[in-house]
Backbone as JSON, one array per atom type, in Angstrom:
{
  "sequence": "MTQNDATEIQNTESTVEIELETVVKQAMDEFDYVASVTITHLMTINRLKTIEVRVYTGEADGVMDYLGLFGGDHRLTIDRGDETLLVPFGVHASYDGPVTWNSVEQTTIYMDQSVLGAKQVQLEDGLAYVRDKLENPEEWNQDGEHLVSLERIRNYTN",
  "N": [[259.68, -79.38, 138.07], [261.55, -81.07, 141.01], [261.97, -84.56, 141.58], [262.23, -84.82, 144.62], [261.0, -82.6, 145.59], [258.9, -81.18, 148.06], [256.8, -79.48, 147.42], [255.68, -80.32, 145.14], [252.86, -81.43, 142.92], [251.69, -84.57, 143.94], [251.23, -88.08, 143.09], [248.65, -89.37, 144.71], [247.84, -92.02, 144.93], [250.17, -93.65, 145.0], [251.53, -92.86, 146.96], [252.43, -92.94, 150.39], [251.27, -91.8, 153.28], [252.62, -90.59, 156.56], [252.99, -90.11, 159.91], [255.32, -87.99, 161.58], [256.03, -88.68, 164.44], [255.36, -91.53, 164.37], [257.46, -92.28, 162.58], [259.77, -91.59, 163.83], [259.52, -92.91, 166.39], [259.6, -95.66, 165.43], [262.26, -95.72, 164.41], [263.81, -95.29, 166.74], [263.1, -97.71, 168.17], [264.62, -99.45, 166.99], [266.92, -99.77, 168.18], [268.78, -100.73, 171.28], [269.63, -98.72, 173.05], [269.31, -95.14, 172.76], [270.81, -92.09, 172.65], [270.27, -89.54, 171.46], [267.98, -87.74, 169.51], [267.76, -86.12, 166.36], [266.22, -83.64, 164.21], [266.55, -82.84, 160.93], [265.51, -80.18, 158.95], [265.2, -79.01, 156.25], [264.76, -75.99, 154.24], [263.37, -74.0, 151.74], [262.99, -70.76, 151.22], [260.59, -70.61, 153.16], [259.49, -72.96, 152.24], [259.24, -76.43, 152.72], [261.57, -78.78, 151.94], [262.91, -81.35, 152.51], [262.96, -83.7, 155.01], [265.2, -85.15, 157.71], [265.73, -87.7, 159.88], [267.69, -88.31, 162.62], [269.31, -90.79, 164.38], [271.13, -90.99, 167.19], [273.33, -93.3, 168.39], [275.36, -95.8, 170.08], [275.11, -98.13, 168.67], [275.14, -97.74, 166.03], [276.18, -98.4, 162.7], [277.92, -96.54, 161.58], [279.03, -93.26, 160.57], [276.92, -92.07, 159.15], [274.63, -94.18, 158.96], [272.22, -95.56, 157.07], [268.9, -96.17, 157.44], [266.93, -98.49, 156.26], [263.93, -98.3, 156.56], [261.57, -97.22, 155.63], [259.87, -97.22, 152.58], [260.48, -95.5, 149.52], [258.2, -94.37, 148.54], [256.84, -93.45, 150.8], [255.78, -90.45, 152.55], [256.06, -87.72, 154.83], [253.73, -86.32, 156.66], [252.73, -82.99, 156.91], [250.86, -80.52, 158.49], [249.71, -77.59, 157.79], [247.72, -75.84, 158.3], [245.93, -74.42, 156.06], [246.93, -76.02, 153.95], [248.23, -79.25, 153.24], [251.53, -80.61, 153.69], [253.54, -82.88, 151.93], [255.98, -84.58, 152.69], [259.28, -85.67, 151.56], [261.58, -87.92, 153.14], [264.38, -88.97, 155.03], [265.94, -91.66, 157.14], [268.43, -92.02, 159.44], [271.06, -93.6, 161.26], [273.46, -92.81, 163.8], [276.75, -93.09, 165.3], [278.27, -91.0, 165.91], [277.95, -88.48, 168.2], [276.18, -87.62, 170.92], [274.14, -84.72, 169.75], [273.34, -81.38, 170.41], [271.31, -79.59, 168.79], [269.59, -76.66, 167.65], [267.9, -74.87, 165.73], [266.87, -72.96, 162.94], [266.83, -74.67, 160.87], [267.47, -77.37, 162.2], [266.74, -79.45, 164.82], [267.15, -80.87, 167.99], [265.17, -83.43, 169.26], [265.21, -85.22, 171.15], [266.7, -86.2, 174.29], [268.69, -88.33, 176.05], [268.61, -88.97, 179.48], [271.16, -89.84, 180.36], [273.15, -88.59, 179.15], [276.22, -86.99, 179.33], [276.65, -83.76, 180.28], [274.57, -82.65, 179.11], [271.23, -81.24, 178.99], [268.24, -83.18, 179.75], [265.88, -83.97, 177.26], [262.32, -84.75, 176.89], [260.97, -87.07, 174.64], [258.21, -86.56, 173.84], [257.96, -83.74, 174.4], [259.95, -82.87, 172.61], [259.11, -83.49, 170.14], [256.56, -81.98, 169.89], [257.38, -79.42, 169.84], [259.06, -79.37, 167.39], [257.18, -79.89, 165.61], [255.61, -77.53, 165.59], [257.53, -75.73, 164.71], [257.74, -76.77, 162.2], [255.27, -76.45, 161.28], [254.54, -73.78, 161.49], [256.48, -72.02, 160.0], [257.04, -69.24, 159.41], [257.24, -68.24, 161.85], [259.58, -68.91, 162.68], [261.46, -67.85, 160.76], [261.85, -65.3, 160.7], [264.07, -63.57, 161.63], [266.03, -64.78, 160.19], [267.86, -66.86, 161.45], [266.54, -68.25, 164.08], [267.71, -69.0, 166.98], [267.43, -70.89, 169.81], [267.49, -71.85, 173.14], [267.95, -75.35, 174.43], [266.56, -75.39, 176.65], [263.96, -74.27, 176.16], [262.78, -76.18, 174.71], [262.5, -78.32, 176.43], [259.68, -79.6, 178.27], [257.93, -78.33, 176.57], [255.27, -79.31, 175.83], [253.81, -78.41, 178.06]],
  "CA": [[259.94, -79.65, 139.57], [262.15, -82.31, 141.04], [261.34, -85.67, 142.58], [262.32, -84.64, 145.95], [260.54, -81.37, 146.14], [257.67, -81.54, 148.7], [255.67, -78.8, 147.03], [255.26, -80.77, 143.96], [251.86, -82.45, 143.09], [252.2, -86.03, 143.88], [250.2, -89.09, 142.69], [248.2, -90.0, 146.06], [247.61, -93.52, 144.83], [251.37, -94.3, 145.21], [252.08, -92.07, 148.13], [252.11, -93.52, 151.64], [251.4, -90.78, 154.27], [252.92, -91.14, 157.65], [253.22, -89.02, 160.8], [256.85, -87.87, 162.21], [256.1, -89.39, 165.42], [255.56, -92.68, 163.97], [258.99, -92.55, 162.14], [260.89, -91.62, 165.26], [259.5, -94.06, 167.45], [260.01, -96.88, 164.8], [263.61, -95.66, 164.32], [264.16, -95.57, 168.02], [262.71, -99.03, 168.44], [265.54, -100.42, 166.24], [268.16, -99.98, 169.1], [268.49, -100.81, 172.68], [269.93, -97.45, 173.58], [269.57, -94.18, 171.87], [271.42, -91.01, 173.45], [269.59, -88.29, 171.23], [267.53, -87.77, 168.17], [267.57, -84.74, 165.88], [265.56, -83.53, 162.82], [266.93, -81.7, 159.9], [264.26, -79.81, 158.18], [265.6, -78.26, 155.06], [263.6, -75.22, 153.64], [264.03, -72.97, 150.7], [262.14, -69.61, 151.17], [259.57, -71.15, 153.77], [258.92, -74.3, 151.49], [260.01, -77.61, 153.25], [262.19, -79.55, 150.9], [263.25, -82.64, 152.97], [263.48, -84.06, 156.59], [266.19, -86.21, 157.85], [265.63, -88.09, 161.0], [268.83, -89.04, 162.82], [269.21, -91.27, 165.84], [272.54, -91.25, 167.87], [273.43, -94.47, 169.23], [276.67, -96.46, 170.04], [274.84, -99.35, 168.22], [275.04, -97.54, 164.61], [277.36, -99.01, 162.03], [278.86, -95.47, 160.99], [278.48, -91.74, 160.94], [275.56, -91.83, 158.62], [274.03, -95.48, 158.8], [270.91, -95.34, 156.55], [267.95, -97.3, 158.01], [265.96, -98.66, 155.31], [262.69, -98.64, 157.37], [260.46, -97.01, 154.89], [260.2, -97.01, 151.05], [260.57, -94.14, 148.8], [256.91, -93.77, 148.49], [256.45, -92.71, 152.11], [256.01, -89.08, 152.81], [255.74, -87.13, 156.09], [252.43, -85.13, 156.62], [252.92, -81.72, 157.86], [249.53, -79.88, 158.3], [249.77, -75.93, 157.67], [246.3, -75.1, 158.31], [245.12, -74.4, 154.91], [247.63, -76.79, 153.2], [249.1, -80.35, 153.99], [252.7, -81.02, 152.74], [253.87, -84.55, 151.97], [257.48, -84.22, 152.57], [260.13, -86.82, 151.59], [262.52, -87.8, 154.4], [265.36, -90.21, 155.29], [266.24, -91.94, 158.52], [269.68, -92.55, 159.48], [271.7, -93.59, 162.76], [274.93, -92.29, 163.76], [277.55, -92.96, 166.4], [278.85, -89.72, 166.11], [277.08, -87.51, 168.86], [274.75, -86.9, 170.48], [274.37, -83.27, 169.64], [272.32, -80.42, 170.81], [271.15, -78.67, 167.63], [268.44, -76.08, 167.75], [267.85, -73.61, 164.75], [265.82, -72.77, 161.9], [266.72, -75.98, 160.19], [267.82, -78.53, 162.97], [266.17, -79.49, 166.17], [267.22, -82.1, 168.76], [263.86, -83.6, 169.88], [265.1, -86.32, 172.12], [267.92, -86.32, 174.7], [268.56, -89.08, 177.17], [269.01, -88.35, 180.71], [272.18, -90.2, 180.97], [274.13, -87.91, 178.25], [276.87, -86.25, 180.29], [276.74, -82.3, 179.67], [273.32, -82.14, 178.17], [270.01, -81.75, 179.77], [267.38, -84.13, 179.33], [264.65, -83.48, 176.39], [261.56, -85.7, 176.57], [260.38, -87.12, 173.22], [256.94, -85.6, 173.62], [258.12, -82.27, 174.2], [260.67, -82.53, 171.33], [258.13, -83.61, 169.18], [255.52, -80.88, 169.71], [258.27, -78.41, 169.56], [259.67, -79.36, 166.01], [255.96, -79.93, 164.72], [255.49, -76.24, 165.71], [258.51, -75.12, 163.86], [257.45, -77.22, 160.79], [253.9, -75.89, 160.77], [254.55, -72.41, 161.51], [257.74, -71.57, 159.68], [256.99, -67.72, 159.29], [257.44, -67.39, 163.28], [261.03, -68.97, 163.03], [262.3, -67.53, 159.93], [261.8, -63.72, 160.76], [265.19, -63.32, 161.76], [267.0, -65.79, 159.46], [268.38, -67.73, 162.45], [266.03, -68.14, 165.33], [268.41, -69.95, 167.97], [266.92, -70.89, 171.27], [268.17, -72.96, 173.88], [267.17, -76.48, 174.79], [265.52, -75.32, 177.89], [262.81, -73.88, 175.57], [262.22, -77.42, 174.12], [261.84, -79.07, 177.48], [258.52, -79.04, 178.63], [257.22, -77.7, 175.54], [253.92, -79.64, 175.85], [253.05, -77.87, 179.24]],
  "C": [[260.88, -81.12, 139.85], [261.5, -83.4, 142.05], [261.27, -85.48, 144.05], [261.66, -83.51, 146.5], [259.06, -81.64, 146.78], [256.63, -80.62, 148.29], [255.26, -79.26, 145.58], [253.87, -81.63, 143.96], [252.26, -83.94, 143.02], [251.01, -86.91, 143.47], [249.78, -89.68, 144.21], [247.89, -91.39, 146.09], [248.75, -94.17, 145.35], [251.98, -93.85, 146.5], [251.45, -92.7, 149.46], [252.37, -92.5, 152.69], [251.66, -91.48, 155.64], [253.27, -89.83, 158.66], [254.64, -89.11, 161.36], [256.83, -88.64, 163.37], [256.22, -90.96, 165.24], [256.97, -93.14, 163.57], [259.9, -92.51, 163.08], [260.88, -92.58, 166.13], [259.81, -95.38, 166.68], [261.64, -96.88, 164.8], [264.23, -95.93, 165.69], [264.06, -97.01, 168.55], [263.68, -100.08, 167.84], [266.84, -100.6, 167.01], [267.79, -99.98, 170.67], [268.76, -99.69, 173.52], [270.08, -96.22, 172.58], [269.78, -92.76, 172.94], [270.58, -89.88, 172.93], [269.14, -88.52, 169.87], [267.46, -86.3, 167.53], [266.89, -84.95, 164.59], [266.16, -82.35, 162.24], [265.92, -81.5, 159.26], [264.77, -78.81, 157.43], [264.58, -77.43, 154.5], [264.43, -74.33, 152.57], [263.02, -72.06, 150.67], [260.68, -70.17, 151.78], [258.98, -72.48, 153.26], [259.96, -75.59, 152.01], [260.32, -78.53, 152.15], [262.47, -80.95, 151.36], [263.36, -82.8, 154.48], [264.4, -85.15, 156.57], [265.91, -86.29, 159.44], [267.07, -88.79, 161.5], [268.96, -89.42, 164.31], [270.51, -91.6, 165.97], [272.62, -92.26, 168.8], [274.81, -95.03, 168.94], [276.44, -97.79, 169.13], [274.9, -98.98, 166.4], [276.43, -98.11, 163.97], [278.44, -97.75, 161.44], [278.43, -94.29, 161.43], [277.22, -91.46, 160.54], [275.18, -93.06, 158.01], [272.5, -95.37, 158.38], [270.1, -96.52, 157.02], [267.04, -97.5, 157.06], [264.52, -99.1, 155.89], [261.44, -98.35, 156.72], [260.85, -96.74, 153.5], [260.15, -95.59, 150.51], [259.29, -93.47, 148.66], [256.43, -93.09, 149.64], [256.73, -91.3, 152.14], [255.49, -88.8, 154.33], [254.45, -86.16, 155.88], [252.79, -84.12, 157.44], [251.75, -80.65, 157.48], [249.94, -78.28, 158.68], [248.63, -75.27, 157.59], [245.53, -75.51, 156.88], [245.78, -75.53, 153.76], [248.45, -78.21, 154.01], [250.18, -80.77, 152.97], [252.92, -82.44, 152.85], [255.32, -84.36, 151.57], [258.41, -85.51, 152.39], [261.09, -86.72, 152.79], [263.27, -89.04, 154.32], [265.52, -90.29, 156.78], [267.52, -92.72, 158.74], [270.14, -92.53, 161.18], [273.2, -93.3, 162.6], [275.52, -92.69, 165.2], [278.23, -91.82, 166.75], [277.88, -88.67, 166.87], [277.02, -88.18, 170.23], [275.03, -85.41, 170.42], [273.01, -82.66, 170.14], [272.07, -79.27, 169.93], [269.71, -78.13, 168.0], [268.51, -74.7, 166.93], [266.92, -73.76, 163.71], [265.69, -74.28, 161.22], [267.31, -77.12, 160.79], [267.11, -78.33, 164.23], [266.46, -80.85, 166.72], [265.86, -82.23, 169.53], [263.95, -84.42, 170.97], [266.64, -86.18, 172.94], [267.84, -87.1, 175.87], [269.16, -88.34, 178.32], [270.5, -88.67, 181.05], [273.34, -89.49, 179.95], [274.86, -86.9, 179.25], [277.01, -84.72, 179.56], [275.63, -81.96, 178.86], [272.32, -82.47, 179.1], [269.14, -82.46, 179.02], [266.27, -83.73, 178.46], [263.94, -84.81, 176.36], [261.1, -85.76, 175.15], [259.21, -86.36, 172.97], [257.0, -84.42, 173.53], [258.87, -81.8, 173.04], [259.87, -82.48, 170.01], [257.14, -82.45, 168.8], [256.42, -79.62, 169.26], [258.75, -78.24, 167.98], [258.28, -79.33, 165.14], [255.47, -78.44, 164.83], [256.23, -75.39, 164.77], [258.25, -75.49, 162.36], [256.08, -76.55, 160.4], [253.67, -74.62, 160.83], [255.86, -71.65, 161.17], [257.92, -69.83, 159.56], [257.38, -67.24, 160.73], [259.03, -67.73, 163.47], [261.8, -68.44, 161.85], [262.32, -65.9, 159.79], [263.12, -63.29, 160.72], [266.59, -64.06, 161.12], [267.45, -66.92, 160.31], [267.77, -67.62, 163.91], [266.61, -69.17, 166.4], [267.8, -69.71, 169.14], [267.39, -72.01, 171.92], [267.4, -74.18, 173.98], [266.31, -76.49, 175.87], [264.23, -75.02, 177.37], [262.1, -75.27, 174.93], [261.69, -78.17, 175.38], [260.5, -78.5, 178.06], [257.55, -78.15, 177.77], [255.72, -77.92, 175.49], [253.16, -79.04, 177.1], [252.57, -76.44, 178.79]]
}
């Protein structure tokens, strides 16, 4: 197994478990203005391999500006009922965007109301929505590419 494989048995003494919501909020707090936030959740046959949090802001230094907010021993916890995955992740900022992704492997979880041509997505709604995708992958992978509009993400918590 590879070091980045979320399915491998990990030494729990050196692993720091963290929630996705905490990671996203800490990343957003790094900037005065955030246009959008996307989550890339790469999977291999229903097994989550890695997660990338990308914050779109004009304050980023580049297209893929790595934010060293967390150490390599941090893992996102994803609860799938009978198992809890500890998933490696990265956090980046980008001035290239914002984007409105929503597919099996990518989800926009926040869209600011001031972004022209896009509809607002509240962070709480987007987090609940992506959590459902990560915790119930069988519902999202049946047709290979379950594309839905951002309309479904908004007010997902209602």
